[in-house]
KOLMARDO-870887 format. One line per field, with one value per residue (C-alpha): residue number from 1; x, y negated, z; chain. Coordinates in nm, 3 decimals. Each point is the difference from the previous one (the first is absolute). Layout:
// residues N
n c(NUM, ...);
xx c(X, ...);
yy c(Y, ...);
zz c(Z, ...);
chain c(A, ...);
//
This chain:
// residues 504
n c(1, 2, 3, 4, 5, 6, 7, 8, 9, 10, 11, 12, 13, 14, 15, 16, 17, 18, 19, 20, 21, 22, 23, 24, 25, 26, 27, 28, 29, 30, 31, 32, 33, 34, 35, 36, 37, 38, 39, 40, 41, 42, 43, 44, 45, 46, 47, 48, 49, 50, 51, 52, 53, 54, 55, 56, 57, 58, 59, 60, 61, 62, 63, 64, 65, 66, 67, 68, 69, 70, 71, 72, 73, 74, 75, 76, 77, 78, 79, 80, 81, 82, 83, 84, 85, 86, 87, 88, 89, 90, 91, 92, 93, 94, 95, 96, 97, 98, 99, 100, 101, 102, 103, 104, 105, 106, 107, 108, 109, 110, 111, 112, 113, 114, 115, 116, 117, 118, 119, 120, 121, 122, 123, 124, 125, 126, 127, 128, 129, 130, 131, 132, 133, 134, 135, 136, 137, 138, 139, 140, 141, 142, 143, 144, 145, 146, 147, 148, 149, 150, 151, 152, 153, 154, 155, 156, 157, 158, 159, 160, 161, 162, 163, 164, 165, 166, 167, 168, 169, 170, 171, 172, 173, 174, 175, 176, 177, 178, 179, 180, 181, 182, 183, 184, 185, 186, 187, 188, 189, 190, 191, 192, 193, 194, 195, 196, 197, 198, 199, 200, 201, 202, 203, 204, 205, 206, 207, 208, 209, 210, 211, 212, 213, 214, 215, 216, 217, 218, 219, 220, 221, 222, 223, 224, 225, 226, 227, 228, 229, 230, 231, 232, 233, 234, 235, 236, 237, 238, 239, 240, 241, 242, 243, 244, 245, 246, 247, 248, 249, 250, 251, 252, 253, 254, 255, 256, 257, 258, 259, 260, 261, 262, 263, 264, 265, 266, 267, 268, 269, 270, 271, 272, 273, 274, 275, 276, 277, 278, 279, 280, 281, 282, 283, 284, 285, 286, 287, 288, 289, 290, 291, 292, 293, 294, 295, 296, 297, 298, 299, 300, 301, 302, 303, 304, 305, 306, 307, 308, 309, 310, 311, 312, 313, 314, 315, 316, 317, 318, 319, 320, 321, 322, 323, 324, 325, 326, 327, 328, 329, 330, 331, 332, 333, 334, 335, 336, 337, 338, 339, 340, 341, 342, 343, 344, 345, 346, 347, 348, 349, 350, 351, 352, 353, 354, 355, 356, 357, 358, 359, 360, 361, 362, 363, 364, 365, 366, 367, 368, 369, 370, 371, 372, 373, 374, 375, 376, 377, 378, 379, 380, 381, 382, 383, 384, 385, 386, 387, 388, 389, 390, 391, 392, 393, 394, 395, 396, 397, 398, 399, 400, 401, 402, 403, 404, 405, 406, 407, 408, 409, 410, 411, 412, 413, 414, 415, 416, 417, 418, 419, 420, 421, 422, 423, 424, 425, 426, 427, 428, 429, 430, 431, 432, 433, 434, 435, 436, 437, 438, 439, 440, 441, 442, 443, 444, 445, 446, 447, 448, 449, 450, 451, 452, 453, 454, 455, 456, 457, 458, 459, 460, 461, 462, 463, 464, 465, 466, 467, 468, 469, 470, 471, 472, 473, 474, 475, 476, 477, 478, 479, 480, 481, 482, 483, 484, 485, 486, 487, 488, 489, 490, 491, 492, 493, 494, 495, 496, 497, 498, 499, 500, 501, 502, 503, 504);
xx c(11.309, 0.001, 0.033, -0.306, -0.202, 0.101, -0.083, -0.339, -0.071, 0.102, -0.223, -0.294, 0.047, 0.028, -0.325, -0.176, 0.133, -0.107, -0.349, -0.032, 0.098, -0.157, -0.300, 0.201, -0.012, -0.360, -0.127, 0.316, -0.039, -0.348, 0.132, -0.076, 0.252, 0.104, 0.135, 0.277, -0.091, 0.174, 0.019, -0.255, -0.097, -0.145, -0.102, -0.131, 0.283, -0.198, -0.231, 0.292, 0.201, -0.266, 0.172, -0.306, -0.334, 0.046, -0.270, 0.249, 0.237, -0.285, -0.064, 0.369, -0.012, -0.324, 0.140, 0.329, -0.151, -0.350, 0.112, 0.168, -0.177, -0.359, 0.105, 0.316, 0.080, 0.043, 0.034, -0.165, 0.286, 0.024, -0.361, -0.027, -0.231, -0.072, -0.011, -0.247, 0.118, -0.252, -0.330, -0.201, 0.104, -0.109, -0.358, 0.028, 0.101, -0.261, -0.292, -0.001, 0.220, -0.131, -0.096, 0.371, 0.102, -0.282, 0.204, 0.179, 0.350, -0.093, -0.223, 0.313, 0.149, -0.289, -0.117, -0.374, 0.023, 0.234, -0.158, -0.369, -0.098, 0.074, -0.083, -0.301, 0.158, -0.025, 0.346, 0.182, -0.225, 0.061, -0.210, -0.348, 0.039, 0.060, -0.295, -0.238, 0.103, 0.021, -0.360, -0.113, 0.194, -0.113, -0.363, 0.098, 0.171, -0.279, -0.045, -0.341, 0.138, 0.284, -0.255, -0.177, 0.314, -0.048, -0.136, 0.292, 0.253, -0.175, 0.035, 0.369, 0.066, -0.152, 0.221, 0.303, -0.067, -0.062, 0.322, 0.202, -0.157, 0.102, 0.341, 0.096, -0.032, 0.325, 0.192, 0.197, 0.027, -0.224, 0.103, -0.199, 0.029, -0.134, -0.287, -0.080, 0.006, -0.234, -0.247, 0.004, 0.004, -0.308, -0.189, 0.087, -0.075, -0.342, -0.087, 0.123, -0.044, -0.260, 0.221, 0.176, 0.378, -0.002, 0.295, -0.035, -0.049, 0.245, -0.073, 0.011, 0.019, 0.369, -0.057, 0.302, 0.239, -0.121, 0.036, 0.359, 0.078, -0.151, 0.176, 0.311, 0.101, -0.089, 0.297, -0.211, -0.065, 0.373, 0.082, -0.274, 0.137, 0.353, -0.114, -0.199, 0.303, 0.252, -0.225, -0.246, -0.124, -0.055, -0.350, -0.248, -0.028, 0.363, -0.047, 0.030, -0.291, -0.043, -0.248, 0.125, -0.186, -0.095, -0.169, -0.186, -0.123, -0.107, -0.173, -0.136, -0.134, -0.166, -0.166, -0.122, -0.146, -0.172, -0.158, -0.113, -0.158, -0.182, -0.146, -0.096, -0.165, -0.185, 0.080, -0.087, 0.232, 0.082, 0.374, 0.262, -0.020, -0.371, 0.075, 0.277, -0.239, -0.246, 0.277, 0.095, -0.347, -0.012, 0.346, 0.034, 0.312, 0.188, 0.065, 0.367, -0.110, -0.224, 0.277, 0.241, -0.251, -0.046, 0.376, 0.036, -0.170, 0.231, 0.325, -0.052, -0.140, 0.171, 0.368, -0.016, -0.288, 0.141, 0.341, -0.157, -0.198, 0.315, 0.205, -0.270, -0.020, 0.379, -0.014, -0.295, 0.197, 0.299, -0.208, -0.235, -0.127, -0.131, -0.149, -0.183, -0.135, -0.128, -0.162, -0.176, -0.139, -0.120, -0.156, -0.192, -0.129, -0.059, -0.226, -0.072, 0.011, 0.235, 0.126, -0.085, -0.217, 0.236, -0.109, 0.079, 0.326, 0.120, -0.079, 0.185, 0.261, 0.272, -0.025, 0.037, 0.291, 0.179, -0.037, 0.107, 0.304, 0.092, -0.031, 0.220, 0.275, -0.039, -0.156, -0.133, 0.223, 0.307, -0.007, -0.231, 0.092, -0.207, 0.042, -0.047, -0.276, -0.017, 0.262, 0.027, 0.220, 0.081, 0.104, 0.151, 0.053, 0.380, 0.060, -0.104, -0.034, -0.234, 0.092, -0.189, -0.132, -0.090, -0.227, 0.184, 0.202, -0.023, -0.031, 0.055, -0.156, 0.210, -0.298, 0.210, 0.216, -0.302, -0.161, 0.317, 0.082, 0.051, -0.116, -0.349, 0.012, 0.219, 0.178, -0.117, 0.121, -0.251, -0.357, -0.222, -0.357, -0.105, 0.171, -0.304, -0.267, -0.184, 0.034, 0.356, -0.068, -0.156, 0.280, 0.281, -0.166, -0.044, 0.366, 0.100, 0.178, -0.240, -0.059, -0.120, -0.243, 0.143, -0.192, -0.211, -0.207, 0.239, 0.012, -0.060, -0.335, -0.045, 0.066, -0.348, 0.004, 0.358, -0.083, -0.310, 0.195, 0.296, -0.209, -0.222, 0.303, 0.174, -0.315, -0.093, 0.357, 0.057, -0.340, 0.066, 0.377, 0.288, 0.253, 0.365, 0.311, 0.193, 0.377, 0.051, -0.103, 0.301, 0.020, -0.033, -0.197, 0.245, -0.146, 0.096, 0.243, -0.072, -0.374, -0.106, -0.293, 0.065, -0.036, 0.160, 0.337, 0.006, -0.377, -0.264, -0.030, -0.278, -0.151, -0.374, -0.127, -0.379, -0.153, -0.190, -0.259, -0.084, 0.093, -0.285);
yy c(-3.502, 0.382, 0.007, -0.222, 0.222, 0.311, -0.168, -0.108, 0.350, 0.156, -0.243, 0.077, 0.376, -0.043, -0.194, 0.262, 0.279, -0.186, -0.046, 0.369, 0.125, -0.280, 0.211, 0.311, 0.064, -0.127, 0.327, 0.085, -0.321, 0.124, 0.334, 0.206, 0.221, -0.123, 0.271, -0.096, -0.296, -0.150, -0.362, -0.061, 0.371, 0.003, 0.335, 0.137, -0.034, 0.159, -0.301, -0.172, 0.298, 0.257, 0.337, 0.139, -0.150, -0.234, 0.180, 0.287, -0.241, -0.059, 0.373, 0.061, -0.250, 0.152, 0.353, -0.107, -0.188, 0.141, 0.240, -0.271, -0.328, -0.114, -0.287, -0.154, -0.344, -0.016, -0.264, -0.017, -0.196, -0.248, 0.004, 0.161, 0.303, 0.224, 0.350, 0.214, 0.359, 0.137, 0.112, -0.088, -0.362, 0.009, 0.074, -0.262, -0.271, 0.091, 0.075, -0.062, -0.313, -0.120, -0.347, -0.060, 0.114, -0.128, -0.122, 0.191, -0.127, -0.020, -0.297, -0.211, 0.102, -0.119, -0.359, 0.016, -0.344, 0.143, 0.347, -0.084, 0.349, 0.141, -0.310, 0.181, 0.345, 0.115, 0.164, -0.336, -0.212, -0.092, -0.046, -0.144, -0.005, 0.376, 0.070, -0.206, 0.151, 0.352, -0.032, -0.115, 0.270, 0.279, -0.056, 0.097, 0.326, 0.195, 0.370, -0.075, -0.243, 0.233, 0.279, -0.201, 0.021, 0.373, -0.040, -0.226, 0.250, 0.280, -0.196, -0.074, 0.364, 0.112, -0.250, 0.122, 0.365, -0.080, -0.199, 0.282, 0.263, -0.191, -0.092, 0.352, 0.127, -0.182, 0.208, -0.289, -0.100, -0.269, -0.290, 0.064, -0.360, -0.130, 0.246, -0.116, -0.365, 0.068, 0.175, -0.251, -0.295, 0.130, 0.071, -0.334, -0.214, 0.163, 0.023, -0.347, -0.208, 0.193, 0.025, 0.295, -0.021, 0.263, 0.162, 0.331, -0.154, -0.109, -0.365, -0.034, -0.319, -0.045, 0.112, 0.232, -0.256, -0.274, 0.231, 0.081, -0.371, -0.041, 0.293, 0.151, -0.302, -0.282, -0.235, -0.232, 0.276, 0.076, -0.367, -0.036, 0.300, -0.140, -0.344, 0.158, 0.203, -0.287, -0.277, 0.171, -0.327, -0.182, -0.157, 0.167, -0.308, 0.052, 0.365, 0.089, 0.116, 0.380, 0.075, -0.038, -0.278, 0.241, 0.219, -0.304, -0.089, 0.354, 0.102, -0.345, -0.031, 0.343, -0.061, -0.347, 0.136, 0.286, -0.249, -0.225, 0.290, 0.131, -0.343, -0.074, 0.338, -0.010, 0.370, 0.178, 0.294, 0.167, -0.054, -0.205, -0.308, -0.038, 0.027, -0.258, -0.243, 0.053, -0.067, -0.317, -0.137, 0.120, -0.123, -0.297, 0.149, -0.198, 0.145, 0.049, 0.189, 0.223, 0.078, 0.077, 0.237, 0.184, 0.011, 0.164, 0.311, 0.004, -0.082, 0.229, 0.294, 0.017, 0.070, 0.189, 0.230, 0.077, 0.085, 0.218, 0.193, 0.059, 0.116, 0.238, 0.151, 0.038, 0.198, 0.213, 0.080, 0.106, 0.214, 0.209, 0.194, -0.324, -0.099, 0.332, -0.031, -0.349, 0.131, 0.271, -0.259, -0.222, 0.296, 0.110, -0.351, -0.119, 0.248, -0.122, -0.370, -0.223, -0.185, 0.077, -0.245, -0.254, 0.091, 0.367, -0.092, -0.211, 0.279, 0.285, 0.100, 0.142, -0.281, -0.250, 0.200, 0.003, -0.375, -0.077, 0.226, -0.179, -0.336, 0.137, 0.097, -0.309, -0.273, -0.296, -0.218, 0.151, -0.256, -0.248, -0.335, -0.182, -0.344, -0.058, -0.260, -0.006, 0.070, 0.372, 0.234, 0.319, 0.280, 0.312, 0.340, -0.015, -0.318, -0.123, -0.364, -0.128, -0.227, -0.327, -0.093, -0.357, -0.143, 0.016, 0.312, 0.274, 0.373, 0.260, 0.346, 0.265, 0.168, 0.218, 0.112, 0.088, 0.190, 0.208, 0.068, 0.379, -0.012, -0.086, 0.147, 0.314, 0.021, -0.352, 0.031, 0.281, -0.061, 0.163, -0.134, 0.231, -0.240, -0.226, 0.265, 0.069, -0.351, -0.054, -0.346, -0.130, 0.150, -0.149, -0.344, 0.007, 0.097, -0.297, 0.213, -0.030, -0.340, 0.082, -0.293, -0.179, 0.005, -0.223, -0.305, -0.092, 0.337, -0.007, -0.171, 0.191, 0.341, 0.143, -0.109, 0.120, 0.342, 0.032, -0.081, 0.222, 0.301, -0.032, -0.004, 0.289, 0.212, -0.036, 0.057, 0.313, 0.144, -0.035, 0.023, 0.192, -0.262, 0.084, -0.204, -0.067, 0.065, -0.372, -0.068, -0.012, 0.263, -0.096, -0.283, -0.286, -0.351, -0.242, -0.245, -0.275, -0.024, -0.165, 0.233, 0.373, 0.184, 0.321, -0.065, 0.050, -0.003, 0.270, 0.206, 0.256, 0.261, 0.073, 0.333, 0.024, 0.268, 0.265, 0.063, -0.069, 0.237, 0.242);
zz c(1.598, -0.006, 0.377, 0.039, -0.232, 0.191, 0.330, -0.135, -0.130, 0.331, 0.188, -0.229, 0.038, 0.375, 0.011, -0.213, 0.219, 0.313, -0.143, -0.093, 0.348, 0.206, 0.104, 0.087, 0.373, 0.018, 0.149, 0.191, 0.200, 0.096, 0.124, -0.313, -0.179, -0.345, -0.234, -0.240, -0.219, -0.304, -0.120, -0.279, -0.006, 0.350, 0.147, -0.330, -0.256, -0.282, -0.017, -0.178, -0.126, -0.098, -0.002, 0.179, 0.099, 0.294, 0.200, 0.019, 0.181, 0.242, 0.031, 0.076, 0.288, 0.126, 0.001, 0.161, 0.296, 0.054, 0.277, 0.208, -0.083, -0.034, -0.228, -0.141, -0.136, -0.379, -0.270, -0.341, -0.160, 0.290, 0.122, 0.349, 0.016, 0.298, -0.148, 0.197, 0.051, 0.251, -0.159, 0.311, -0.043, -0.364, 0.105, 0.273, -0.249, -0.261, 0.232, 0.375, -0.008, -0.336, 0.123, 0.071, -0.352, -0.220, -0.295, -0.274, -0.069, -0.372, 0.085, 0.056, -0.335, -0.218, -0.051, -0.085, -0.159, -0.267, -0.030, -0.013, -0.116, 0.345, 0.202, 0.157, 0.022, 0.365, -0.020, -0.030, 0.224, 0.362, 0.312, -0.046, -0.380, 0.006, 0.229, -0.213, -0.333, 0.139, 0.121, -0.346, -0.181, 0.233, -0.101, -0.354, 0.095, 0.167, -0.074, -0.149, -0.256, -0.093, -0.041, -0.269, -0.216, -0.061, -0.354, -0.096, 0.133, -0.188, -0.324, 0.064, 0.092, -0.332, -0.185, 0.194, -0.086, -0.367, -0.009, 0.158, -0.222, -0.312, 0.138, 0.108, -0.357, -0.080, 0.248, 0.150, 0.368, 0.139, 0.224, 0.319, 0.121, -0.330, 0.024, 0.354, -0.110, -0.290, 0.230, 0.286, -0.240, -0.181, 0.325, 0.162, -0.304, -0.039, 0.371, 0.098, -0.316, -0.196, -0.309, -0.161, -0.034, -0.279, 0.175, -0.186, -0.345, -0.268, 0.081, 0.381, 0.201, 0.099, 0.360, 0.014, -0.148, 0.234, 0.298, -0.099, -0.014, 0.345, 0.169, -0.158, -0.215, 0.240, 0.046, 0.216, 0.254, 0.018, 0.054, 0.261, 0.190, -0.009, 0.117, 0.283, 0.111, -0.024, 0.134, 0.235, 0.152, -0.327, -0.005, -0.235, -0.221, -0.104, -0.092, -0.371, -0.211, 0.005, -0.280, -0.360, -0.180, -0.280, 0.263, 0.136, -0.347, -0.088, 0.324, 0.079, -0.354, 0.001, 0.338, -0.100, -0.323, 0.187, 0.241, -0.288, -0.189, 0.305, 0.074, -0.360, -0.055, 0.334, 0.026, 0.324, 0.056, 0.329, -0.024, 0.180, -0.222, 0.078, 0.370, -0.035, -0.166, 0.285, 0.252, -0.185, 0.065, 0.361, 0.102, -0.235, -0.161, -0.263, -0.345, 0.099, 0.311, -0.209, -0.249, 0.285, 0.166, -0.330, -0.040, 0.342, -0.140, -0.300, 0.179, 0.300, -0.191, -0.337, 0.061, 0.331, -0.100, -0.343, 0.143, 0.270, -0.263, -0.207, 0.299, 0.122, -0.351, 0.005, 0.325, -0.114, -0.316, 0.207, 0.236, -0.218, 0.303, 0.152, -0.334, -0.028, 0.355, -0.083, -0.320, 0.199, 0.242, -0.284, -0.183, 0.310, 0.064, -0.354, -0.167, -0.354, 0.082, -0.198, 0.307, 0.358, 0.188, 0.159, 0.353, -0.067, -0.170, 0.292, 0.248, -0.176, 0.260, -0.222, -0.256, 0.286, 0.140, -0.335, -0.041, 0.357, -0.028, -0.322, 0.180, 0.275, -0.241, -0.221, 0.216, -0.197, 0.217, 0.163, 0.279, 0.172, 0.148, 0.263, 0.156, 0.373, 0.047, 0.383, 0.267, 0.064, 0.202, -0.190, 0.235, -0.153, 0.160, -0.031, 0.198, 0.343, -0.111, -0.267, -0.291, 0.009, -0.343, -0.082, -0.272, -0.330, 0.086, -0.263, 0.057, -0.275, -0.011, -0.184, -0.166, -0.230, 0.293, 0.214, -0.288, -0.046, 0.365, 0.033, 0.363, -0.122, -0.352, -0.015, -0.337, -0.091, -0.360, -0.065, -0.118, 0.262, -0.013, 0.284, 0.241, -0.039, 0.049, 0.327, 0.142, -0.118, -0.145, 0.322, 0.209, -0.210, -0.001, 0.377, 0.038, -0.216, -0.261, -0.295, -0.156, -0.350, 0.010, 0.303, 0.327, 0.219, -0.101, -0.284, -0.169, -0.377, -0.068, -0.325, 0.153, -0.072, -0.362, -0.048, 0.145, -0.218, -0.317, 0.081, 0.099, -0.307, -0.231, 0.175, 0.011, -0.365, -0.122, 0.210, -0.098, -0.371, -0.036, 0.144, 0.107, -0.055, 0.070, -0.319, -0.004, -0.061, 0.362, 0.231, 0.274, 0.366, 0.157, -0.049, -0.017, -0.275, 0.168, -0.253, 0.074, 0.325, 0.067, 0.030, -0.332, -0.121, -0.162, -0.377, -0.038, 0.028, -0.318, -0.013, -0.233, -0.003, -0.127, -0.044, 0.217, -0.197, 0.273, 0.360, 0.277, 0.054);
chain c(A, A, A, A, A, A, A, A, A, A, A, A, A, A, A, A, A, A, A, A, A, A, A, A, A, A, A, A, A, A, A, A, A, A, A, A, A, A, A, A, A, A, A, A, A, A, A, A, A, A, A, A, A, A, A, A, A, A, A, A, A, A, A, A, A, A, A, A, A, A, A, A, A, A, A, A, A, A, A, A, A, A, A, A, A, A, A, A, A, A, A, A, A, A, A, A, A, A, A, A, A, A, A, A, A, A, A, A, A, A, A, A, A, A, A, A, A, A, A, A, A, A, A, A, A, A, A, A, A, A, A, A, A, A, A, A, A, A, A, A, A, A, A, A, A, A, A, A, A, A, A, A, A, A, A, A, A, A, A, A, A, A, A, A, A, A, A, A, A, A, A, A, A, A, A, A, A, A, A, A, A, A, A, A, A, A, A, A, A, A, A, A, A, A, A, A, A, A, A, A, A, A, A, A, A, A, A, A, A, A, A, A, A, A, A, A, A, A, A, A, A, A, A, A, A, A, A, A, A, A, A, A, A, A, A, A, A, A, A, A, A, A, A, A, A, A, A, A, A, A, A, A, A, A, A, A, A, A, A, A, A, A, A, A, A, A, A, A, A, A, A, A, A, A, A, A, A, A, A, A, A, A, A, A, A, A, A, A, A, A, A, A, A, A, A, A, A, A, A, A, A, A, A, A, A, A, A, A, A, A, A, A, A, A, A, A, A, A, A, A, A, A, A, A, A, A, A, A, A, A, A, A, A, A, A, A, A, A, A, A, A, A, A, A, A, A, A, A, A, A, A, A, A, A, A, A, A, A, A, A, A, A, A, A, A, A, A, A, A, A, A, A, A, A, A, A, A, A, A, A, A, A, A, A, A, A, A, A, A, A, A, A, A, A, A, A, A, A, A, A, A, A, A, A, A, A, A, A, A, A, A, A, A, A, A, A, A, A, A, A, A, A, A, A, A, A, A, A, A, A, A, A, A, A, A, A, A, A, A, A, A, A, A, A, A, A, A, A, A, A, A, A, A, A, A, A, A, A, A, A, A, A, A, A, A, A, A, A, A, A, A, A, A, A, A, A, A, A, A, A, A, A, A, A, A, A, A, A, A, A, A, A, A, A, A, A, A, A, A, A, A, A, A, A);
//
């Protein structure tokens, strides 16, 4: 009896082991080097055993092989991924060969039938669905429409400054990520839905709590990532639900109520919800489509923009010389106005440089993953023969590794905004080593709105407060290994001291 049990257990373990390693050798058989890989852990062990953020595993592989290989074969758990190491090929995949790499790998991880809130989000759509929805969404994100939001941003900036002024009297540190979420939540709810989230009041809508459930506390996202890594060819209809049901109820309910109120009041307001209602009539959109389009603004802009604001404030607090130079630029441009005109704000070179350098050090996503949609031969500089990619093959871009490559960014751990002055941004993007918002036709659709919000928040805070890093904030630039997106480990804790006067 015992012998039979042991034999059965050994057989089961053998089958599990065989399943876990069955894809290993996938790239080697196609003539591509495969660095060391581990059963279950794959090429990035810290996905499972988070001693450091797993993008650092990716960076380690990038730095080890970039001088000798243009790409290497890796595995996210057991899912084969071609890790691109040559920056020229990054630009090729995102831009010149885009029609061969149209789809994001995330589109295979999400089942729109289960997660209706993002069913029309261009980031998770494929092929013709993506092109159609991207075209609809792009009409909402013009510079002219974003420019009309100036009065809303002015109001939110005043609320932000009043909130900080009252809060700083207590003398305690402030959670920079929470501050960023309050600001972006208030702007987005007013701009997109025409309602105020009361983010700086004693009775706010639970935007911050819902966002935490969606990002840092989301079990569904963790399960979906594990399923995608273990069963890469699993049809989408078998994928688990990603959004928490409480998040569906809250966001879906708020958007539905905003739509109902706008229709019942017959209110004409030059904001995004009015434009969405016009698009519904023009394109015969369903109510679910309309809610999903509104949700695209909230989902794409809330977490990434708020985190980027917090991390830029962290770096400005650590580098007071850079903060003073930014203050001088704002003072010269601003005069006595409460908030610079959005066009002027967007064009300020040093403000843009500070934000881009922050995105370089803390990219919103430390990697990108694209799916081959048409046969393509990828030819690197380090090998005479090309690798032939077939539809369904996945390529990964080590964004964090590229952003911290000392060959392109000397002393990459140092905050040096001047890297992005005098054409630096254009040069780095053309080289394929800066992907703060992605690149090519599928770069972030909400980039203009995200930039407008982030720059407004940074400008008004730096003009009115001296930002200092509180001792509670951990030294260094280490990412939190327990959070999928890249955020500073231990949180961002800041002090804000009101400025007595402007620079003369």
